[in-house]
DRENTIPA-230845 format. One line per field, with one value per residue (C-alpha): x, y, z; residue in one letter. Coordinates in nm, 3 decimals. Layout:
BEGIN
px	c(X/...)
py	c(Y/...)
pz	c(Z/...)
rest	c(A/...)
***
This chain:
BEGIN
px	c(-0.008/0.279/0.183/-0.156/-0.241/-0.615/-0.826/-0.800/-1.054/-1.195/-1.220/-1.332/-1.253/-0.893/-0.768/-0.586/-0.412/-0.468/-0.258/-0.228/0.062/0.180/0.493/0.627/0.730/0.912/0.832/0.481/0.355/0.227/0.233/-0.066/-0.046/-0.316/-0.149/-0.306/-0.080/-0.168/0.046/0.144/0.361/0.252/0.471/0.744/0.633/0.357/0.240/0.159/-0.045/-0.031/-0.193/-0.153/-0.156/0.070/-0.108/0.018/-0.104/-0.275/-0.504/-0.339/-0.310/-0.097/-0.191/0.083/0.114/0.343/0.592/0.621/0.668/0.961/1.131/1.089/1.060/1.197/0.937/0.686)
py	c(0.004/0.253/0.593/0.759/1.112/1.175/1.485/1.717/1.673/1.910/1.779/2.032/2.315/2.214/2.089/1.764/1.582/1.211/0.954/0.586/0.367/0.002/-0.188/-0.549/-0.621/-0.929/-1.256/-1.273/-0.972/-0.634/-0.310/-0.073/0.278/0.551/0.895/1.242/1.552/1.901/2.182/2.464/2.640/2.486/2.203/2.291/2.249/1.992/1.717/1.370/1.096/0.747/0.407/0.093/-0.291/-0.571/-0.860/-1.194/-1.479/-1.640/-1.336/-1.262/-0.874/-0.670/-0.319/-0.067/0.298/0.590/0.495/0.135/0.285/0.530/0.249/-0.026/0.161/0.499/0.715/0.901)
pz	c(0.003/0.079/0.198/0.129/0.230/0.286/0.283/0.592/0.870/1.128/1.500/1.752/1.506/1.464/1.122/1.108/0.805/0.828/0.636/0.632/0.542/0.555/0.507/0.548/0.900/1.008/0.861/0.700/0.875/0.769/0.973/0.915/1.062/1.087/1.150/1.226/1.202/1.329/1.184/1.412/1.146/0.816/0.685/0.941/1.299/1.376/1.606/1.508/1.665/1.550/1.607/1.414/1.413/1.298/1.122/1.037/0.801/1.093/1.125/1.460/1.525/1.765/1.843/1.828/1.935/1.861/2.127/1.990/1.631/1.744/1.912/1.646/1.320/1.392/1.264/1.226)
rest	c(M/G/W/E/D/L/E/P/V/K/I/R/R/K/K/Y/Y/P/A/V/W/S/Q/D/H/G/D/D/E/V/L/L/V/V/Q/L/T/K/W/H/V/P/Q/I/I/G/T/T/D/C/I/G/L/I/K/N/R/M/N/R/T/I/D/V/D/A/L/W/L/M/H/H/I/G/Y/P)
***
C-alpha cells in the first residue's frame, strides 16, 4: 500500500491531516498505521499521533502505538 495522504478533517474546530501507510514487518507480517498530523507552522512544525497494528498470515493482530513505532520503526 505504501503511503496515502487523505483529505484534511476538522475535529473540535482544529484541522488535522490524516494519512495511512503500511509496510512489510518481520516474517509474513504487515504493519498498518493511521496517522493524524496537526500543523502549528504549516509544513514546518507539527504534532503527530499514530496508532496501528501488525497482522500476520494467521490473522493474529498486535496493536501498536506511537511509542512502539518510534522504538521499532524509527518514525513517524
